[in-house]
N, CA, C and O atoms as CSV, one atom per row, in Angstrom:
chain,resi,resn,atom,element,x,y,z
A,1,MET,N,N,-11.122,7.292,5.809
A,1,MET,CA,C,-11.779,7.270,4.511
A,1,MET,C,C,-12.692,6.004,4.469
A,1,MET,O,O,-12.518,5.000,5.160
A,2,GLU,N,N,-13.637,6.185,3.608
A,2,GLU,CA,C,-14.520,5.026,3.375
A,2,GLU,C,C,-14.337,4.571,1.884
A,2,GLU,O,O,-14.363,5.343,0.926
A,3,ILE,N,N,-14.154,3.257,1.820
A,3,ILE,CA,C,-14.191,2.608,0.379
A,3,ILE,C,C,-15.527,1.972,0.314
A,3,ILE,O,O,-15.971,1.177,1.143
A,4,LYS,N,N,-16.154,2.423,-0.805
A,4,LYS,CA,C,-17.461,1.764,-1.139
A,4,LYS,C,C,-17.234,0.464,-1.942
A,4,LYS,O,O,-16.695,0.425,-3.048
A,5,ILE,N,N,-17.706,-0.587,-1.260
A,5,ILE,CA,C,-17.533,-1.973,-1.880
A,5,ILE,C,C,-18.858,-2.312,-2.566
A,5,ILE,O,O,-19.879,-2.560,-1.925
A,6,THR,N,N,-18.789,-2.310,-3.948
A,6,THR,CA,C,-19.866,-2.695,-4.794
A,6,THR,C,C,-19.467,-3.793,-5.745
A,6,THR,O,O,-18.286,-3.965,-6.046
A,7,ASN,N,N,-20.533,-4.603,-6.262
A,7,ASN,CA,C,-20.133,-5.515,-7.154
A,7,ASN,C,C,-19.696,-5.285,-8.518
A,7,ASN,O,O,-19.148,-6.120,-9.239
A,8,THR,N,N,-20.024,-3.902,-8.859
A,8,THR,CA,C,-19.712,-3.304,-10.215
A,8,THR,C,C,-18.334,-2.594,-10.212
A,8,THR,O,O,-17.815,-2.298,-11.288
A,9,LYS,N,N,-17.775,-2.334,-9.126
A,9,LYS,CA,C,-16.518,-1.703,-8.926
A,9,LYS,C,C,-15.325,-2.735,-9.320
A,9,LYS,O,O,-15.263,-3.917,-8.984
A,10,THR,N,N,-14.420,-2.033,-10.089
A,10,THR,CA,C,-13.123,-2.944,-10.369
A,10,THR,C,C,-12.093,-2.934,-9.341
A,10,THR,O,O,-12.067,-2.002,-8.537
A,11,ILE,N,N,-11.305,-3.808,-9.290
A,11,ILE,CA,C,-10.035,-3.815,-8.344
A,11,ILE,C,C,-9.312,-2.453,-8.580
A,11,ILE,O,O,-8.914,-1.735,-7.663
A,12,GLN,N,N,-9.196,-2.197,-9.813
A,12,GLN,CA,C,-8.308,-0.889,-10.117
A,12,GLN,C,C,-9.106,0.233,-9.373
A,12,GLN,O,O,-8.369,1.008,-8.765
A,13,GLU,N,N,-10.228,0.453,-9.297
A,13,GLU,CA,C,-10.933,1.518,-8.729
A,13,GLU,C,C,-10.677,1.451,-7.153
A,13,GLU,O,O,-10.359,2.482,-6.560
A,14,ILE,N,N,-10.805,0.334,-6.528
A,14,ILE,CA,C,-10.548,0.210,-5.219
A,14,ILE,C,C,-9.060,0.584,-4.814
A,14,ILE,O,O,-8.810,1.222,-3.791
A,15,GLN,N,N,-8.167,0.171,-5.631
A,15,GLN,CA,C,-6.702,0.439,-5.489
A,15,GLN,C,C,-6.383,2.031,-5.633
A,15,GLN,O,O,-5.575,2.603,-4.902
A,16,ALA,N,N,-7.097,2.651,-6.636
A,16,ALA,CA,C,-6.812,4.050,-6.796
A,16,ALA,C,C,-7.500,4.781,-5.651
A,16,ALA,O,O,-6.912,5.804,-5.299
A,17,GLU,N,N,-8.616,4.481,-4.993
A,17,GLU,CA,C,-9.178,5.071,-3.865
A,17,GLU,C,C,-8.156,4.985,-2.713
A,17,GLU,O,O,-7.766,5.992,-2.122
A,18,PHE,N,N,-7.761,3.797,-2.435
A,18,PHE,CA,C,-6.780,3.654,-1.314
A,18,PHE,C,C,-5.414,4.247,-1.596
A,18,PHE,O,O,-4.792,4.773,-0.674
A,19,ASN,N,N,-4.928,4.191,-2.790
A,19,ASN,CA,C,-3.616,4.862,-3.139
A,19,ASN,C,C,-3.712,6.407,-2.924
A,19,ASN,O,O,-2.723,7.044,-2.562
A,20,THR,N,N,-4.914,6.991,-3.152
A,20,THR,CA,C,-5.051,8.458,-2.947
A,20,THR,C,C,-4.642,8.815,-1.583
A,20,THR,O,O,-3.963,9.819,-1.373
A,21,GLU,N,N,-5.073,7.945,-0.550
A,21,GLU,CA,C,-4.915,8.303,0.772
A,21,GLU,C,C,-3.562,7.739,1.303
A,21,GLU,O,O,-3.023,8.243,2.287
A,22,PHE,N,N,-3.052,6.735,0.664
A,22,PHE,CA,C,-1.693,6.072,1.119
A,22,PHE,C,C,-0.897,5.809,-0.183
A,22,PHE,O,O,-0.874,4.709,-0.736
A,23,PRO,N,N,-0.252,6.900,-0.624
A,23,PRO,CA,C,0.420,6.861,-1.950
A,23,PRO,C,C,1.583,5.830,-1.934
A,23,PRO,O,O,1.938,5.325,-2.999
A,24,TYR,N,N,2.142,5.524,-0.853
A,24,TYR,CA,C,3.345,4.539,-0.811
A,24,TYR,C,C,2.922,3.024,-0.543
A,24,TYR,O,O,3.761,2.150,-0.326
A,25,LEU,N,N,1.610,2.800,-0.574
A,25,LEU,CA,C,1.127,1.478,-0.288
A,25,LEU,C,C,0.124,1.118,-1.353
A,25,LEU,O,O,-0.564,1.988,-1.887
A,26,LYS,N,N,0.026,-0.309,-1.704
A,26,LYS,CA,C,-1.001,-0.696,-2.515
A,26,LYS,C,C,-1.598,-2.037,-2.180
A,26,LYS,O,O,-0.959,-2.906,-1.586
A,27,ILE,N,N,-2.679,-2.159,-2.526
A,27,ILE,CA,C,-3.428,-3.352,-2.234
A,27,ILE,C,C,-3.491,-4.323,-3.445
A,27,ILE,O,O,-3.776,-3.888,-4.561
A,28,GLU,N,N,-3.240,-5.569,-3.241
A,28,GLU,CA,C,-3.379,-6.598,-4.246
A,28,GLU,C,C,-4.517,-7.416,-3.820
A,28,GLU,O,O,-4.743,-7.581,-2.621
A,29,PHE,N,N,-5.321,-7.991,-4.831
A,29,PHE,CA,C,-6.375,-8.944,-4.451
A,29,PHE,C,C,-5.921,-10.335,-5.024
A,29,PHE,O,O,-5.341,-10.482,-6.100
A,30,PHE,N,N,-6.241,-11.249,-4.224
A,30,PHE,CA,C,-5.835,-12.721,-4.469
A,30,PHE,C,C,-6.989,-13.704,-4.634
A,30,PHE,O,O,-8.065,-13.506,-4.069
A,31,ASP,N,N,-6.766,-14.741,-5.392
A,31,ASP,CA,C,-7.729,-15.753,-5.689
A,31,ASP,C,C,-7.397,-16.900,-4.682
A,31,ASP,O,O,-7.318,-18.069,-5.060
A,32,ALA,N,N,-7.220,-16.546,-3.475
A,32,ALA,CA,C,-7.066,-17.656,-2.506
A,32,ALA,C,C,-7.390,-16.943,-1.067
A,32,ALA,O,O,-7.189,-15.743,-0.880
A,33,PRO,N,N,-7.902,-17.807,-0.100
A,33,PRO,CA,C,-8.356,-17.175,1.109
A,33,PRO,C,C,-7.192,-16.411,1.850
A,33,PRO,O,O,-6.045,-16.848,1.761
A,34,HIS,N,N,-7.477,-15.255,2.594
A,34,HIS,CA,C,-6.656,-14.620,3.346
A,34,HIS,C,C,-6.224,-15.404,4.710
A,34,HIS,O,O,-7.085,-15.948,5.403
A,35,VAL,N,N,-4.962,-15.428,5.025
A,35,VAL,CA,C,-4.484,-16.028,6.355
A,35,VAL,C,C,-3.412,-14.907,6.786
A,35,VAL,O,O,-2.532,-14.457,6.052
A,36,ASP,N,N,-3.637,-14.583,7.985
A,36,ASP,CA,C,-2.653,-13.736,8.640
A,36,ASP,C,C,-1.239,-14.154,8.682
A,36,ASP,O,O,-0.854,-15.212,9.180
A,37,GLY,N,N,-0.504,-13.283,8.143
A,37,GLY,CA,C,1.072,-13.553,8.243
A,37,GLY,C,C,1.491,-14.563,7.112
A,37,GLY,O,O,2.678,-14.884,7.072
A,38,VAL,N,N,0.657,-15.068,6.231
A,38,VAL,CA,C,0.943,-15.874,5.200
A,38,VAL,C,C,1.083,-15.146,3.788
A,38,VAL,O,O,0.185,-14.442,3.328
A,39,SER,N,N,2.301,-15.385,3.143
A,39,SER,CA,C,2.449,-14.776,1.793
A,39,SER,C,C,1.769,-15.748,0.774
A,39,SER,O,O,1.963,-16.961,0.695
A,40,LEU,N,N,0.942,-14.987,0.017
A,40,LEU,CA,C,0.210,-15.739,-1.200
A,40,LEU,C,C,1.155,-15.647,-2.331
A,40,LEU,O,O,1.849,-14.640,-2.467
A,41,PRO,N,N,1.227,-16.726,-3.217
A,41,PRO,CA,C,2.043,-16.576,-4.366
A,41,PRO,C,C,1.508,-15.566,-5.387
A,41,PRO,O,O,0.303,-15.319,-5.443
A,42,LYS,N,N,2.386,-14.994,-6.180
A,42,LYS,CA,C,2.014,-13.804,-7.280
A,42,LYS,C,C,1.058,-14.611,-8.204
A,42,LYS,O,O,0.153,-13.997,-8.768
A,43,SER,N,N,1.191,-15.848,-8.379
A,43,SER,CA,C,0.271,-16.488,-9.482
A,43,SER,C,C,-1.204,-16.294,-9.057
A,43,SER,O,O,-2.092,-16.328,-9.909
A,44,LYS,N,N,-1.480,-16.087,-7.710
A,44,LYS,CA,C,-2.768,-15.951,-7.267
A,44,LYS,C,C,-3.479,-14.617,-7.462
A,44,LYS,O,O,-4.700,-14.485,-7.386
A,45,ILE,N,N,-2.496,-13.508,-7.756
A,45,ILE,CA,C,-3.092,-12.207,-7.879
A,45,ILE,C,C,-4.053,-12.030,-9.048
A,45,ILE,O,O,-3.800,-12.430,-10.184
A,46,ILE,N,N,-5.164,-11.410,-8.695
A,46,ILE,CA,C,-6.269,-11.140,-9.579
A,46,ILE,C,C,-6.062,-9.943,-10.410
A,46,ILE,O,O,-5.758,-8.884,-9.862
A,47,LEU,N,N,-6.204,-10.023,-11.697
A,47,LEU,CA,C,-5.906,-8.810,-12.634
A,47,LEU,C,C,-6.752,-7.642,-12.099
A,47,LEU,O,O,-7.881,-7.848,-11.655
A,48,ASN,N,N,-6.210,-6.427,-12.142
A,48,ASN,CA,C,-6.983,-5.292,-11.466
A,48,ASN,C,C,-8.156,-4.798,-12.410
A,48,ASN,O,O,-8.882,-3.869,-12.055
A,49,ASN,N,N,-8.319,-5.442,-13.617
A,49,ASN,CA,C,-9.427,-4.882,-14.433
A,49,ASN,C,C,-10.773,-5.738,-14.152
A,49,ASN,O,O,-11.769,-5.526,-14.843
A,50,LYS,N,N,-10.782,-6.627,-13.212
A,50,LYS,CA,C,-11.816,-7.499,-12.942
A,50,LYS,C,C,-12.743,-6.864,-12.022
A,50,LYS,O,O,-12.279,-6.160,-11.125
A,51,LYS,N,N,-14.062,-7.034,-12.140
A,51,LYS,CA,C,-15.031,-6.538,-11.226
A,51,LYS,C,C,-15.072,-7.316,-9.893
A,51,LYS,O,O,-14.810,-8.519,-9.873
A,52,LEU,N,N,-15.410,-6.612,-8.750
A,52,LEU,CA,C,-15.421,-7.365,-7.519
A,52,LEU,C,C,-16.270,-8.488,-7.463
A,52,LEU,O,O,-16.016,-9.451,-6.739
A,53,SER,N,N,-17.412,-8.409,-8.295
A,53,SER,CA,C,-18.404,-9.580,-8.379
A,53,SER,C,C,-17.752,-10.967,-9.064
A,53,SER,O,O,-18.290,-12.068,-8.941
A,54,THR,N,N,-16.599,-10.754,-9.749
A,54,THR,CA,C,-16.028,-12.026,-10.261
A,54,THR,C,C,-14.981,-12.555,-9.338
A,54,THR,O,O,-14.363,-13.577,-9.634
A,55,CYS,N,N,-14.758,-11.906,-8.242
A,55,CYS,CA,C,-13.637,-12.091,-7.277
A,55,CYS,C,C,-14.086,-12.838,-5.943
A,55,CYS,O,O,-13.315,-13.320,-5.114
A,56,ARG,N,N,-15.393,-12.842,-5.895
A,56,ARG,CA,C,-15.903,-13.410,-4.568
A,56,ARG,C,C,-17.323,-13.997,-4.865
A,56,ARG,O,O,-18.035,-13.671,-5.815
A,57,LYS,N,N,-17.639,-14.983,-3.829
A,57,LYS,CA,C,-18.908,-15.605,-3.761
A,57,LYS,C,C,-19.943,-14.774,-3.111
A,57,LYS,O,O,-21.107,-14.705,-3.504
A,58,GLN,N,N,-19.443,-14.133,-2.070
A,58,GLN,CA,C,-20.393,-13.313,-1.207
A,58,GLN,C,C,-20.720,-11.805,-1.976
A,58,GLN,O,O,-19.802,-11.085,-2.368
A,59,THR,N,N,-21.855,-11.520,-2.097
A,59,THR,CA,C,-22.259,-10.376,-2.891
A,59,THR,C,C,-22.783,-9.041,-2.004
A,59,THR,O,O,-23.394,-8.113,-2.533
A,60,ASN,N,N,-22.474,-9.088,-0.685
A,60,ASN,CA,C,-23.048,-7.980,0.065
A,60,ASN,C,C,-22.176,-6.759,-0.413
A,60,ASN,O,O,-21.076,-6.912,-0.944
A,61,GLU,N,N,-22.726,-5.603,-0.193
A,61,GLU,CA,C,-22.055,-4.331,-0.521
A,61,GLU,C,C,-22.031,-3.458,0.706
A,61,GLU,O,O,-22.769,-3.722,1.656
A,62,GLY,N,N,-21.236,-2.457,0.722
A,62,GLY,CA,C,-21.177,-1.554,1.872
A,62,GLY,C,C,-19.979,-0.700,1.816
A,62,GLY,O,O,-19.291,-0.615,0.798
A,63,ASP,N,N,-19.706,-0.011,3.007
A,63,ASP,CA,C,-18.521,0.862,3.072
A,63,ASP,C,C,-17.544,0.099,3.997
A,63,ASP,O,O,-17.888,-0.542,4.990
A,64,LEU,N,N,-16.306,0.248,3.549
A,64,LEU,CA,C,-15.290,-0.312,4.459
A,64,LEU,C,C,-14.517,0.899,4.982
A,64,LEU,O,O,-14.040,1.716,4.194
A,65,HIS,N,N,-14.386,1.024,6.340
A,65,HIS,CA,C,-13.675,2.237,6.907
A,65,HIS,C,C,-12.283,1.785,7.044
A,65,HIS,O,O,-11.930,0.703,7.514
A,66,VAL,N,N,-11.443,2.822,6.537
A,66,VAL,CA,C,-10.014,2.680,6.482
A,66,VAL,C,C,-9.385,3.886,7.101
A,66,VAL,O,O,-9.701,5.013,6.721
A,67,CYS,N,N,-8.509,3.685,8.035
A,67,CYS,CA,C,-7.884,4.887,8.744
A,67,CYS,C,C,-6.373,4.540,8.891
A,67,CYS,O,O,-5.966,3.379,8.837
A,68,GLY,N,N,-5.593,5.587,9.074
A,68,GLY,CA,C,-4.078,5.412,9.230
A,68,GLY,C,C,-3.799,4.641,10.499
A,68,GLY,O,O,-2.871,3.832,10.486
A,69,THR,N,N,-4.451,4.802,11.495
A,69,THR,CA,C,-4.191,4.096,12.720
A,69,THR,C,C,-4.531,2.618,12.809
A,69,THR,O,O,-4.270,1.928,13.794
A,70,GLN,N,N,-5.136,2.182,11.700
A,70,GLN,CA,C,-5.526,0.725,11.648
A,70,GLN,C,C,-4.104,0.070,11.341
A,70,GLN,O,O,-3.206,0.690,10.771
A,71,THR,N,N,-3.990,-1.288,11.790
A,71,THR,CA,C,-2.902,-2.131,11.366
A,71,THR,C,C,-3.174,-2.705,10.175
A,71,THR,O,O,-4.331,-2.739,9.757
A,72,VAL,N,N,-2.080,-3.254,9.446
A,72,VAL,CA,C,-2.284,-3.973,8.298
A,72,VAL,C,C,-3.216,-5.134,8.399
A,72,VAL,O,O,-4.129,-5.371,7.608
A,73,SER,N,N,-2.889,-5.844,9.471
A,73,SER,CA,C,-3.674,-7.107,9.710
A,73,SER,C,C,-5.144,-6.761,9.980
A,73,SER,O,O,-5.989,-7.565,9.589
A,74,VAL,N,N,-5.514,-5.697,10.581
A,74,VAL,CA,C,-6.908,-5.272,10.742
A,74,VAL,C,C,-7.542,-4.960,9.413
A,74,VAL,O,O,-8.656,-5.415,9.150
A,75,LEU,N,N,-6.857,-4.178,8.538
A,75,LEU,CA,C,-7.286,-3.875,7.175
A,75,LEU,C,C,-7.546,-5.176,6.375
A,75,LEU,O,O,-8.649,-5.430,5.892
A,76,GLU,N,N,-6.509,-5.953,6.268
A,76,GLU,CA,C,-6.684,-7.315,5.518
A,76,GLU,C,C,-7.690,-8.156,5.976
A,76,GLU,O,O,-8.392,-8.785,5.183
A,77,ASN,N,N,-7.854,-8.243,7.437
A,77,ASN,CA,C,-8.902,-9.050,7.823
A,77,ASN,C,C,-10.366,-8.451,7.664
A,77,ASN,O,O,-11.337,-9.189,7.497
A,78,SER,N,N,-10.459,-7.109,7.724
A,78,SER,CA,C,-11.779,-6.479,7.303
A,78,SER,C,C,-12.212,-6.731,6.005
A,78,SER,O,O,-13.403,-6.914,5.754
A,79,PHE,N,N,-11.255,-6.756,5.082
A,79,PHE,CA,C,-11.661,-7.099,3.609
A,79,PHE,C,C,-12.192,-8.597,3.594
A,79,PHE,O,O,-13.174,-8.917,2.923
A,80,TRP,N,N,-11.542,-9.413,4.309
A,80,TRP,CA,C,-11.987,-10.822,4.174
A,80,TRP,C,C,-13.303,-11.093,4.970
A,80,TRP,O,O,-14.212,-11.719,4.424
A,81,GLU,N,N,-13.424,-10.623,6.279
A,81,GLU,CA,C,-14.458,-10.771,7.187
A,81,GLU,C,C,-15.875,-10.245,6.554
A,81,GLU,O,O,-16.925,-10.888,6.530
A,82,LYS,N,N,-15.685,-9.092,6.113
A,82,LYS,CA,C,-16.865,-8.265,5.590
A,82,LYS,C,C,-17.205,-8.451,4.244
A,82,LYS,O,O,-18.354,-8.243,3.854
A,83,TYR,N,N,-16.231,-8.855,3.436
A,83,TYR,CA,C,-16.610,-8.991,1.910
A,83,TYR,C,C,-16.134,-10.151,1.250
A,83,TYR,O,O,-16.368,-10.277,0.048
A,84,ARG,N,N,-15.438,-11.097,1.928
A,84,ARG,CA,C,-14.616,-12.166,1.381
A,84,ARG,C,C,-13.789,-11.958,0.296
A,84,ARG,O,O,-13.744,-12.750,-0.645
A,85,LEU,N,N,-13.022,-10.782,0.371
A,85,LEU,CA,C,-11.957,-10.376,-0.450
A,85,LEU,C,C,-10.671,-10.589,0.107
A,85,LEU,O,O,-10.316,-10.032,1.145
A,86,SER,N,N,-9.914,-11.419,-0.577
A,86,SER,CA,C,-8.514,-11.815,-0.040
A,86,SER,C,C,-7.570,-10.600,-0.528
A,86,SER,O,O,-7.335,-10.437,-1.725
A,87,VAL,N,N,-7.084,-9.820,0.402
A,87,VAL,CA,C,-6.104,-8.766,0.060
A,87,VAL,C,C,-4.817,-8.923,0.681
A,87,VAL,O,O,-4.782,-9.639,1.682
A,88,GLN,N,N,-3.647,-8.337,0.239
A,88,GLN,CA,C,-2.411,-8.327,0.767
A,88,GLN,C,C,-1.926,-6.927,0.435
A,88,GLN,O,O,-2.073,-6.425,-0.680
A,89,LEU,N,N,-1.301,-6.282,1.531
A,89,LEU,CA,C,-0.796,-4.932,1.305
A,89,LEU,C,C,0.689,-5.004,0.922
A,89,LEU,O,O,1.415,-5.863,1.423
A,90,PHE,N,N,1.120,-4.148,0.080
A,90,PHE,CA,C,2.487,-3.852,-0.404
A,90,PHE,C,C,2.989,-2.483,-0.157
A,90,PHE,O,O,2.272,-1.497,-0.325
A,91,ARG,N,N,4.231,-2.416,0.247
A,91,ARG,CA,C,4.762,-0.990,0.577
A,91,ARG,C,C,5.948,-0.787,-0.398
A,91,ARG,O,O,6.768,-1.679,-0.613
A,92,LYS,N,N,5.993,0.415,-0.965
A,92,LYS,CA,C,6.874,0.856,-1.822
A,92,LYS,C,C,8.307,1.017,-1.133
A,92,LYS,O,O,8.509,1.597,-0.067
A,93,SER,N,N,9.247,0.409,-1.923
A,93,SER,CA,C,10.672,0.487,-1.561
A,93,SER,C,C,11.544,0.870,-2.695
A,93,SER,O,O,11.797,-0.010,-3.518
A,94,GLY,N,N,12.032,2.035,-2.856
A,94,GLY,CA,C,12.675,2.499,-4.137
A,94,GLY,C,C,11.688,2.312,-5.201
A,94,GLY,O,O,10.631,2.943,-5.186
A,95,ASN,N,N,12.026,1.348,-6.267
A,95,ASN,CA,C,11.178,1.096,-7.202
A,95,ASN,C,C,10.693,-0.295,-7.375
A,95,ASN,O,O,10.495,-0.861,-8.449
A,96,LEU,N,N,10.501,-0.850,-5.990
A,96,LEU,CA,C,9.966,-2.257,-5.822
A,96,LEU,C,C,8.781,-2.066,-4.963
A,96,LEU,O,O,8.595,-1.105,-4.216
A,97,TRP,N,N,8.019,-3.049,-5.138
A,97,TRP,CA,C,6.733,-3.161,-4.066
A,97,TRP,C,C,7.117,-4.442,-3.143
A,97,TRP,O,O,7.413,-5.535,-3.624
A,98,ILE,N,N,7.075,-4.174,-1.826
A,98,ILE,CA,C,7.389,-5.172,-0.863
A,98,ILE,C,C,6.298,-5.727,-0.115
A,98,ILE,O,O,5.636,-4.933,0.551
A,99,GLU,N,N,5.973,-6.993,-0.099
A,99,GLU,CA,C,4.924,-7.396,0.740
A,99,GLU,C,C,5.150,-7.199,2.229
A,99,GLU,O,O,6.227,-7.438,2.775
A,100,THR,N,N,3.953,-6.699,2.917
A,100,THR,CA,C,4.109,-6.372,4.367
A,100,THR,C,C,3.778,-7.399,5.323
A,100,THR,O,O,3.470,-7.067,6.468
A,101,SER,N,N,3.809,-8.679,4.958
A,101,SER,CA,C,3.309,-9.710,5.833
A,101,SER,C,C,4.177,-9.752,7.124
A,101,SER,O,O,3.599,-10.021,8.178
A,102,LEU,N,N,5.592,-9.497,7.133
A,102,LEU,CA,C,6.191,-9.416,8.304
A,102,LEU,C,C,6.081,-8.253,9.203
A,102,LEU,O,O,6.570,-8.237,10.333
A,103,THR,N,N,5.398,-7.241,8.647
A,103,THR,CA,C,5.079,-6.005,9.438
A,103,THR,C,C,3.509,-5.714,9.481
A,103,THR,O,O,3.039,-4.576,9.481
A,104,ASP,N,N,2.770,-6.877,9.516
A,104,ASP,CA,C,1.186,-6.631,9.594
A,104,ASP,C,C,0.893,-5.996,10.805
A,104,ASP,O,O,-0.200,-5.432,10.839
A,105,SER,N,N,1.646,-5.939,11.887
A,105,SER,CA,C,1.327,-5.248,13.151
A,105,SER,C,C,1.486,-3.730,13.060
A,105,SER,O,O,1.056,-2.981,13.938
A,106,TRP,N,N,2.118,-3.308,11.969
A,106,TRP,CA,C,2.390,-1.853,11.841
A,106,TRP,C,C,1.092,-1.192,11.426
A,106,TRP,O,O,0.222,-1.862,10.868
A,107,THR,N,N,0.922,0.141,11.685
A,107,THR,CA,C,-0.321,0.753,11.247
A,107,THR,C,C,0.048,1.101,9.782
A,107,THR,O,O,1.159,0.995,9.263
A,108,LEU,N,N,-1.126,1.547,9.209
A,108,LEU,CA,C,-1.025,2.144,7.731
A,108,LEU,C,C,-0.246,3.352,7.701
A,108,LEU,O,O,0.518,3.531,6.753
A,109,GLU,N,N,-0.342,4.196,8.611
A,109,GLU,CA,C,0.589,5.430,8.668
A,109,GLU,C,C,2.000,5.053,8.746
A,109,GLU,O,O,2.816,5.627,8.025
A,110,GLN,N,N,2.384,4.060,9.630
A,110,GLN,CA,C,3.720,3.541,9.798
A,110,GLN,C,C,4.284,3.094,8.431
A,110,GLN,O,O,5.399,3.426,8.028
A,111,GLN,N,N,3.432,2.325,7.765
A,111,GLN,CA,C,3.791,1.652,6.505
A,111,GLN,C,C,4.054,2.640,5.417
A,111,GLN,O,O,4.994,2.586,4.625
A,112,ASN,N,N,3.055,3.612,5.471
A,112,ASN,CA,C,3.133,4.675,4.359
A,112,ASN,C,C,4.391,5.562,4.581
A,112,ASN,O,O,5.136,5.864,3.649
A,113,LYS,N,N,4.562,5.914,5.705
A,113,LYS,CA,C,5.846,6.742,6.057
A,113,LYS,C,C,7.177,5.910,5.731
A,113,LYS,O,O,8.111,6.427,5.118
A,114,GLU,N,N,7.196,4.705,6.143
A,114,GLU,CA,C,8.433,3.871,5.793
A,114,GLU,C,C,8.549,3.864,4.240
A,114,GLU,O,O,9.631,4.086,3.698
A,115,GLY,N,N,7.403,3.602,3.529
A,115,GLY,CA,C,7.416,3.585,2.046
A,115,GLY,C,C,8.043,4.947,1.580
A,115,GLY,O,O,9.012,4.923,0.820
A,116,PHE,N,N,7.521,6.116,2.013
A,116,PHE,CA,C,8.026,7.280,1.668
A,116,PHE,C,C,9.540,7.537,1.812
A,116,PHE,O,O,10.264,8.011,0.936
A,117,GLU,N,N,9.922,7.138,3.094
A,117,GLU,CA,C,11.405,7.128,3.379
A,117,GLU,C,C,12.222,6.346,2.627
A,117,GLU,O,O,13.349,6.760,2.356
A,118,MET,N,N,11.797,5.143,2.193
A,118,MET,CA,C,12.624,4.273,1.315
A,118,MET,C,C,12.471,4.482,-0.146
A,118,MET,O,O,13.116,3.839,-0.975
A,119,SER,N,N,11.568,5.433,-0.452
A,119,SER,CA,C,11.411,5.711,-1.782
A,119,SER,C,C,11.866,7.163,-2.235
A,119,SER,O,O,11.945,7.478,-3.422
A,120,SER,N,N,12.127,7.928,-1.293
A,120,SER,CA,C,12.475,9.376,-1.585
A,120,SER,C,C,13.926,9.376,-1.913
A,120,SER,O,O,14.726,8.584,-1.417
A,121,GLN,N,N,14.207,10.244,-2.719
A,121,GLN,CA,C,15.585,10.553,-3.228
A,121,GLN,C,C,16.049,11.785,-2.285
A,121,GLN,O,O,15.784,12.977,-2.439
A,122,HIS,N,N,16.840,11.148,-1.234
A,122,HIS,CA,C,17.553,12.076,-0.274
A,122,HIS,C,C,18.774,12.670,-0.885
A,122,HIS,O,O,19.542,11.994,-1.570
A,123,LYS,N,N,18.951,13.919,-0.642
A,123,LYS,CA,C,20.214,14.475,-1.168
A,123,LYS,C,C,21.544,13.746,-0.676
A,123,LYS,O,O,21.642,13.372,0.493
A,124,ASN,N,N,22.478,13.574,-1.528
A,124,ASN,CA,C,23.792,12.978,-1.151
A,124,ASN,C,C,24.549,14.156,-0.576
A,124,ASN,O,O,24.736,15.189,-1.219
A,125,PRO,N,N,24.980,13.959,0.666
A,125,PRO,CA,C,25.750,15.100,1.263
A,125,PRO,C,C,27.137,15.383,0.617
A,125,PRO,O,O,27.670,16.478,0.796
A,126,TYR,N,N,27.734,14.407,-0.134
A,126,TYR,CA,C,28.944,14.581,-0.841
A,126,TYR,C,C,28.762,15.297,-2.122
A,126,TYR,O,O,29.639,16.026,-2.585
A,127,LYS,N,N,27.536,15.071,-2.735
A,127,LYS,CA,C,27.245,15.827,-3.901
A,127,LYS,C,C,26.941,17.377,-3.589
A,127,LYS,O,O,27.285,18.304,-4.323
A,128,GLU,N,N,26.169,17.513,-2.259
A,128,GLU,CA,C,25.891,18.860,-1.942
A,128,GLU,C,C,27.242,19.786,-1.712
A,128,GLU,O,O,27.420,20.959,-2.041
A,129,ALA,N,N,28.109,18.897,-1.058
A,129,ALA,CA,C,29.449,19.680,-0.843
A,129,ALA,C,C,30.187,20.165,-2.188
A,129,ALA,O,O,30.861,21.192,-2.265
A,130,GLU,N,N,29.952,19.266,-3.223
A,130,GLU,CA,C,30.678,19.529,-4.402
A,130,GLU,C,C,29.924,20.638,-4.985
A,130,GLU,O,O,30.538,21.340,-5.788
A,131,ASP,N,N,28.694,20.929,-4.726
A,131,ASP,CA,C,27.967,22.018,-5.339
A,131,ASP,C,C,28.167,23.389,-4.651
A,131,ASP,O,O,27.761,24.446,-5.133
A,132,THR,N,N,28.868,23.266,-3.412
A,132,THR,CA,C,29.249,24.456,-2.647
A,132,THR,C,C,30.451,25.175,-3.323
A,132,THR,O,O,31.455,24.535,-3.634
A,133,ASP,N,N,30.347,26.434,-3.537
A,133,ASP,CA,C,31.591,27.133,-4.019
A,133,ASP,C,C,32.319,27.768,-2.884
A,133,ASP,O,O,31.870,28.686,-2.198
A,134,ILE,N,N,33.563,27.158,-2.740
A,134,ILE,CA,C,34.428,27.651,-1.652
A,134,ILE,C,C,35.585,28.378,-2.032
A,134,ILE,O,O,36.449,28.691,-1.213
A,135,SER,N,N,35.646,28.701,-3.418
A,135,SER,CA,C,36.736,29.303,-4.038
A,135,SER,C,C,37.038,30.718,-3.550
A,135,SER,O,O,38.176,31.189,-3.553
A,136,ASP,N,N,35.953,31.365,-3.131
A,136,ASP,CA,C,36.181,32.821,-2.687
A,136,ASP,C,C,36.395,32.961,-1.248
A,136,ASP,O,O,35.442,32.981,-0.469
A,137,ARG,N,N,37.769,33.072,-0.815
A,137,ARG,CA,C,38.008,33.188,0.627
A,137,ARG,C,C,37.412,34.211,1.451
A,137,ARG,O,O,37.375,34.103,2.677
A,138,ASP,N,N,36.895,35.305,0.755
A,138,ASP,CA,C,36.366,36.504,1.402
A,138,ASP,C,C,34.957,36.041,2.051
A,138,ASP,O,O,34.500,36.600,3.048
A,139,LYS,N,N,34.336,35.009,1.418
A,139,LYS,CA,C,33.059,34.508,1.870
A,139,LYS,C,C,33.132,33.681,3.235
A,139,LYS,O,O,32.121,33.475,3.906
A,140,TRP,N,N,34.351,33.239,3.584
A,140,TRP,CA,C,34.578,32.319,4.664
A,140,TRP,C,C,34.324,33.050,6.092
A,140,TRP,O,O,33.915,32.464,7.094
A,141,GLU,N,N,34.610,34.310,6.017
A,141,GLU,CA,C,34.542,35.049,7.403
A,141,GLU,C,C,33.123,35.527,7.713
A,141,GLU,O,O,32.890,36.127,8.762
């Protein structure tokens, strides 16, 4: 996928484009320089209604290539190196969003799959057994 980076786009628009491709991941934009493996404080998150032009000093525009085989680190560094946008990836885990700084070497596909698995409601095998009607012995054979 290609994400078009323009000064008139909002953070929310970038997040929505990314989330369409990776529904169990989200990108947060920060008002502090990106550093690999370092967690930025939540107080530095930029509100998602802000335009990109207010989030950076560099004003170049273009397309950012994003694919599932990229690592988190490559994606975050691409935002920073090409557009001076400091981003951090988060993965869904149940009803929480977990920062991926400890797993920046994972691909976006791996992260998204892990988010799916951590957020999916798996059937409880005990509940499934309760739902099975075993009262009719004729059905056992």
